[in-house]
C-alpha positions as CSV (number, residue, x, y, z in Angstrom):
1,M,0.0,0.0,0.0
2,S,1.4,3.4,-0.9
3,H,0.1,6.9,0.0
4,P,2.0,9.3,-2.2
5,Q,0.2,12.2,-0.5
6,L,1.8,11.3,2.9
7,N,5.0,13.3,3.6
8,E,7.7,12.1,6.0
9,R,6.1,14.0,8.9
10,S,2.8,12.3,8.4
11,L,4.4,8.8,8.1
12,Q,6.5,9.3,11.3
13,S,3.4,10.6,13.1
14,L,1.4,7.5,12.0
15,K,4.3,5.2,13.1
16,A,4.5,6.9,16.5
17,L,0.8,6.7,17.0
18,I,0.6,3.0,16.1
19,E,3.6,2.1,18.3
20,R,2.1,3.9,21.2
21,Y,-1.3,2.2,20.7
22,I,0.3,-1.2,20.4
23,S,2.1,-0.5,23.6
24,D,-0.7,0.9,25.7
25,G,-4.0,-0.2,24.1
26,Q,-5.5,3.2,24.6
27,P,-6.5,5.8,22.0
28,V,-3.7,8.2,21.4
29,G,-4.3,12.0,21.6
30,S,-2.2,14.7,20.1
31,R,-0.8,15.9,23.4
32,V,0.4,12.4,24.4
33,L,2.0,12.0,21.0
34,A,3.7,15.4,21.1
35,K,5.0,14.7,24.6
36,D,6.1,11.1,24.3
37,S,7.5,10.8,20.8
38,D,10.5,12.2,19.0
39,L,8.4,14.1,16.5
40,K,9.3,17.5,17.9
41,L,6.0,18.8,16.7
42,S,3.5,20.9,18.6
43,P,0.1,19.4,19.7
44,A,-1.6,21.7,17.2
45,T,0.5,20.5,14.3
46,I,0.0,16.9,15.3
47,R,-3.7,17.5,15.5
48,N,-3.7,18.7,11.9
49,V,-1.6,15.7,10.8
50,M,-3.9,13.3,12.6
51,A,-6.9,15.0,10.9
52,D,-5.3,14.3,7.5
53,L,-4.5,10.7,8.5
54,E,-8.1,10.2,9.5
55,D,-9.4,11.6,6.2
56,M,-7.2,9.0,4.4
57,G,-8.8,6.2,6.5
58,L,-5.5,5.3,8.3
59,I,-6.7,6.2,11.8
60,H,-10.1,6.8,13.4
61,S,-11.7,8.0,16.6
62,P,-13.5,5.3,18.6
63,H,-16.8,6.4,20.1
64,T,-16.4,10.0,21.4
65,S,-12.8,9.7,22.4
66,A,-10.4,12.5,21.6
67,G,-7.7,10.0,20.8
68,R,-7.2,8.0,17.6
69,V,-6.5,4.3,16.9
70,P,-5.2,2.7,13.7
71,T,-7.5,1.2,11.1
72,V,-6.7,-1.9,9.2
73,S,-5.4,0.3,6.4
74,G,-3.2,2.1,8.9
75,Y,-1.8,-1.2,10.2
76,R,-1.2,-2.4,6.7
77,L,0.8,0.6,5.8
78,F,2.7,0.3,9.1
79,V,3.5,-3.3,8.6
80,D,4.5,-3.0,4.9
81,S,6.4,0.3,5.0
82,L,7.2,1.6,8.5
83,L,8.0,-1.5,10.5
84,T,11.6,-2.3,11.5
85,V,12.1,-6.0,12.2
86,K,15.3,-7.0,13.9
87,P,16.6,-10.6,13.5
88,L,16.8,-12.7,16.6
89,A,20.2,-13.0,18.3
90,L,22.0,-16.3,17.8
91,Q,21.7,-17.1,21.5
92,E,17.9,-16.8,21.3
93,I,17.8,-19.0,18.2
94,T,19.8,-21.7,19.9
95,R,17.5,-21.6,22.9
96,L,14.4,-21.9,20.7
97,Q,16.0,-24.7,18.7
98,G,16.4,-26.7,21.9
99,S,12.6,-26.7,22.4
100,L,12.1,-28.6,19.2
101,S,15.2,-30.6,18.2
102,R,15.1,-33.1,21.1
103,I,11.7,-34.5,20.2
104,E,11.6,-37.6,18.0
105,D,7.8,-38.0,17.6
106,R,6.4,-35.9,14.8
107,G,3.1,-35.2,16.4
108,Q,4.8,-34.1,19.6
109,T,7.1,-31.8,17.6
110,L,4.1,-30.1,16.0
111,E,2.5,-29.6,19.4
112,A,5.7,-28.3,20.8
113,A,6.0,-25.7,18.0
114,S,2.4,-24.6,18.7
115,R,3.1,-24.2,22.4
116,L,6.4,-22.4,21.6
117,L,4.6,-19.8,19.5
118,S,2.0,-19.3,22.2
119,E,4.6,-18.8,24.9
120,L,6.7,-16.5,22.8
121,S,3.7,-14.3,21.8
122,Q,1.5,-14.7,24.8
123,M,-1.3,-15.2,22.2
124,A,-2.5,-18.3,20.3
125,G,-0.1,-20.5,18.4
126,V,-1.3,-22.7,15.5
127,V,0.4,-25.3,13.4
128,T,-1.3,-27.2,10.6
129,L,-0.6,-31.0,10.3
130,P,1.3,-31.9,7.1
131,K,-1.1,-32.3,4.2
132,R,-1.6,-35.9,3.2
133,E,-1.1,-34.9,-0.4
134,M,2.5,-34.0,0.6
135,L,3.2,-37.4,2.2
136,Y,4.8,-40.1,-0.1
137,L,4.4,-43.8,0.5
138,R,7.7,-45.5,1.0
139,H,6.6,-48.9,2.5
140,I,3.5,-50.6,3.8
141,E,3.0,-53.6,6.1
142,F,-0.1,-55.5,7.4
143,L,-0.1,-57.3,10.7
144,P,-3.0,-59.5,11.8
145,L,-5.0,-58.7,15.0
146,S,-8.0,-60.4,16.5
147,H,-11.5,-60.3,15.2
148,S,-10.8,-59.6,11.5
149,R,-8.7,-56.5,12.5
150,V,-5.5,-55.6,10.7
151,L,-2.8,-53.2,11.9
152,V,-1.5,-51.1,8.9
153,I,2.0,-49.7,9.3
154,F,3.1,-47.4,6.5
155,V,6.3,-45.3,6.2
156,T,6.2,-42.0,4.4
157,N,8.8,-39.4,3.4
158,E,11.8,-39.5,5.6
159,Q,11.1,-42.5,7.7
160,E,7.9,-41.2,9.2
161,V,5.9,-44.1,10.6
162,H,2.1,-44.1,10.7
163,N,-0.3,-46.7,12.2
164,K,-3.9,-47.4,11.6
165,I,-6.3,-50.3,12.5
166,I,-8.7,-51.4,9.8
167,H,-11.6,-53.9,9.9
168,T,-11.6,-56.5,7.1
169,S,-14.4,-58.6,5.7
170,R,-12.7,-61.8,6.6
171,L,-9.7,-63.2,8.5
172,F,-6.4,-63.0,6.7
173,S,-3.4,-65.2,7.4
174,P,0.0,-63.6,7.9
175,A,1.1,-65.0,4.5
176,E,-1.8,-63.4,2.7
177,L,-1.2,-60.1,4.4
178,Q,2.5,-60.2,3.4
179,Q,1.5,-60.9,-0.2
180,A,-0.9,-58.0,-0.2
181,A,1.8,-55.7,1.2
182,N,4.3,-56.9,-1.4
183,Y,1.9,-56.1,-4.2
184,L,1.1,-52.6,-2.9
185,N,4.8,-51.8,-2.3
186,S,5.6,-52.9,-5.9
187,V,2.9,-50.8,-7.4
188,Y,2.5,-47.7,-5.3
189,S,5.8,-47.0,-3.5
190,G,7.0,-43.5,-4.2
191,R,3.6,-42.1,-4.9
192,S,1.7,-39.6,-2.7
193,L,-1.0,-40.8,-0.4
194,A,-3.5,-38.8,-2.2
195,A,-2.4,-40.4,-5.5
196,V,-2.5,-43.8,-4.0
197,R,-6.0,-43.2,-2.7
198,D,-7.2,-42.0,-6.1
199,A,-5.5,-44.9,-7.9
200,V,-7.0,-47.6,-5.7
201,L,-10.5,-46.1,-6.1
202,K,-10.1,-46.1,-9.8
203,E,-8.9,-49.7,-9.8
204,L,-11.9,-50.8,-7.8
205,Q,-14.2,-49.2,-10.2
206,D,-12.5,-50.1,-13.5
207,D,-10.5,-53.3,-13.3
208,R,-12.4,-55.5,-10.8
209,E,-12.9,-58.3,-13.4
210,Q,-9.2,-58.4,-14.4
211,M,-7.9,-58.6,-10.8
212,N,-7.3,-61.8,-9.0
213,Q,-8.4,-62.2,-5.4
214,L,-5.0,-61.2,-3.9
215,M,-4.9,-58.0,-5.8
216,L,-8.6,-57.2,-5.0
217,D,-8.0,-57.8,-1.2
218,A,-4.8,-55.7,-1.3
219,I,-6.6,-52.8,-3.0
220,K,-9.5,-52.9,-0.6
221,M,-7.2,-52.8,2.4
222,A,-5.3,-49.9,0.8
223,Q,-8.5,-48.1,0.4
224,M,-9.4,-48.4,4.1
225,A,-5.8,-47.5,5.1
226,F,-5.6,-44.3,3.1
227,E,-9.1,-42.9,3.3
228,P,-9.3,-39.6,5.0
229,D,-9.9,-39.7,8.8
230,E,-12.8,-37.3,9.5
231,K,-11.9,-37.3,13.2
232,K,-8.3,-36.4,12.5
233,E,-7.2,-33.0,13.8
234,D,-6.3,-30.6,11.0
235,F,-4.2,-28.3,13.2
236,V,-2.7,-28.0,16.6
237,L,-3.8,-24.9,18.6
238,S,-2.2,-23.6,21.8
239,G,-2.9,-20.7,24.1
240,E,-6.2,-19.6,22.7
241,T,-7.3,-18.6,26.2
242,N,-4.6,-16.0,26.1
243,L,-6.8,-14.0,23.8
244,M,-9.3,-13.5,26.5
245,G,-6.8,-11.1,28.2
246,F,-7.0,-8.5,25.4
247,S,-9.6,-5.9,25.9
248,E,-10.4,-5.6,22.2
249,L,-11.2,-9.3,22.1
250,S,-12.9,-9.7,25.5
251,D,-16.4,-8.8,24.3
252,R,-18.5,-11.8,24.8
253,D,-19.9,-12.0,21.3
254,R,-16.5,-11.5,19.8
255,L,-15.0,-14.3,21.9
256,R,-17.8,-16.6,21.2
257,S,-17.5,-16.1,17.4
258,L,-13.7,-16.5,17.6
259,F,-13.8,-19.7,19.7
260,E,-16.6,-21.1,17.4
261,A,-14.2,-20.6,14.5
262,F,-11.5,-22.5,16.3
263,S,-13.9,-25.3,17.1
264,Q,-15.5,-25.6,13.6
265,K,-12.0,-25.3,12.0
266,Q,-13.1,-24.6,8.4
267,S,-12.3,-20.9,8.4
268,V,-9.0,-21.4,10.2
269,I,-7.9,-24.1,7.8
270,H,-9.0,-22.1,4.7
271,L,-7.0,-19.1,6.0
272,L,-3.9,-21.2,6.7
273,D,-4.2,-23.0,3.3
274,Q,-4.0,-19.6,1.6
275,C,-0.5,-19.2,3.2
276,M,0.8,-22.5,1.8
277,K,1.9,-20.9,-1.5
278,A,3.4,-17.8,0.0
279,D,7.1,-17.3,0.5
280,G,8.2,-16.1,3.9
281,V,6.0,-14.5,6.4
282,Q,2.4,-13.6,5.5
283,I,0.1,-11.4,7.5
284,F,-3.7,-11.0,7.5
285,I,-4.9,-8.0,9.4
286,G,-8.5,-7.7,10.6
287,E,-11.1,-8.1,7.9
288,E,-8.4,-8.9,5.3
289,S,-9.0,-12.5,6.4
290,G,-12.5,-12.4,4.9
291,Y,-13.9,-14.0,8.0
292,E,-16.0,-11.9,10.4
293,A,-14.8,-13.9,13.4
294,F,-11.3,-12.6,12.7
295,D,-12.2,-8.9,12.1
296,H,-10.4,-7.8,15.3
297,C,-7.5,-10.3,14.9
298,S,-4.3,-10.5,13.0
299,L,-2.7,-13.8,11.8
300,V,1.1,-13.9,11.2
301,T,2.1,-17.1,9.4
302,S,4.9,-18.9,7.6
303,S,5.1,-22.2,5.9
304,Y,7.3,-25.2,6.9
305,S,8.8,-27.9,4.8
306,V,9.6,-31.6,4.8
307,S,12.1,-32.9,2.2
308,D,12.1,-29.5,0.5
309,E,8.3,-29.7,0.0
310,V,6.0,-27.2,1.7
311,V,3.7,-29.4,3.8
312,G,2.1,-27.0,6.4
313,V,1.8,-23.6,7.9
314,L,2.3,-22.2,11.4
315,G,1.5,-18.9,12.9
316,V,0.3,-16.6,15.7
317,I,-3.3,-15.5,16.1
318,G,-3.8,-12.3,18.2
319,P,-5.4,-8.9,18.3
320,T,-4.6,-6.4,15.5
321,R,-2.8,-4.5,18.3
322,M,0.1,-6.9,18.4
323,A,3.9,-6.2,18.5
324,Y,4.5,-7.1,14.9
325,E,8.2,-6.4,15.1
326,K,8.6,-9.2,17.7
327,I,6.0,-11.6,16.4
328,I,7.3,-11.7,12.8
329,P,10.8,-12.9,13.6
330,Y,9.4,-15.5,16.1
331,V,7.1,-17.0,13.5
332,D,9.8,-16.9,10.8
333,I,12.4,-18.7,12.9
334,T,10.0,-21.2,14.4
335,A,9.0,-22.3,10.9
336,K,12.6,-22.8,10.0
337,L,13.3,-24.7,13.3
338,L,10.3,-26.9,12.7
339,S,11.4,-27.7,9.2
340,A,14.8,-28.6,10.6
341,A,13.4,-30.7,13.3
342,L,11.2,-32.7,10.8
343,N,14.3,-33.1,8.6
344,P,17.0,-34.6,10.8
345,K,19.7,-34.2,8.2
346,S,19.0,-30.5,7.7
347,A,21.4,-27.9,8.9
348,S,20.4,-25.5,11.6
349,P,18.6,-22.4,10.3
350,S,20.4,-19.0,10.4
């Protein structure tokens, strides 16, 4: 966003006002701005500047207050053009790395990343689970259990092991299960789980007459193993109760709407999915998200990778009045650290 009509004095006044509002959470008046900032302008001059900023839709006066607060457009200009983000010190990066690198279980690593973002920001931390479309089948095994149940063990990407119990139409011997696994490994190894799922569905529909019983059984078990789990969590969320401590989000209706969005998930997932294709940190401010529940929130996100493939997104959800200069580097480095933790051979991020 550019405002060619804004001179340096107006830009610095807007920057000072937003920084003061982020710090205090109270509407900022001209006298406060003149006294506490380095603008070296009189209250009368600042009043004129603030009137111009308000005419441009960058700030507004809530209710009958004499002070001003930023609008979404004001925050956007601030984040895009006026914000100075300082990289984290190496000592801080090393400390954060220790929070993720010692965990071997992938699910626990994702949960740890979500908690870390929440603790760093004192807001809500969110991490999406890797998309199944980004997981590639390396190997599959079937182990017999009691009562026509079969334990499916399949390895994806870099030695990530998944387990699932399926219920079959009849009892299978260990030898039959081994033959079925051998067939699937020979045909589908190296393909994404989504591609495997699509392929087995097509085979069941098109080639049933040309398949022997072994192949048919194997395909049916693969279908059950790789069908989407509706109960599976789509993202890990931590610290959502922190949001209740911010006055701009403490309104009962706003909180109810926000927590319903967390519970129903669709809006959160859709928002985060939009960030999958973006490079680096991406920020939604207020109504930019397109979801009314997030009209008073900002979402700062970055994608993370496994085997050089973007598989998910993490970020911080908080009020629009957040300390962006601190949140942005925390989100950026956490995404790099999570990628490194999920790729054991990766070098440490810098």
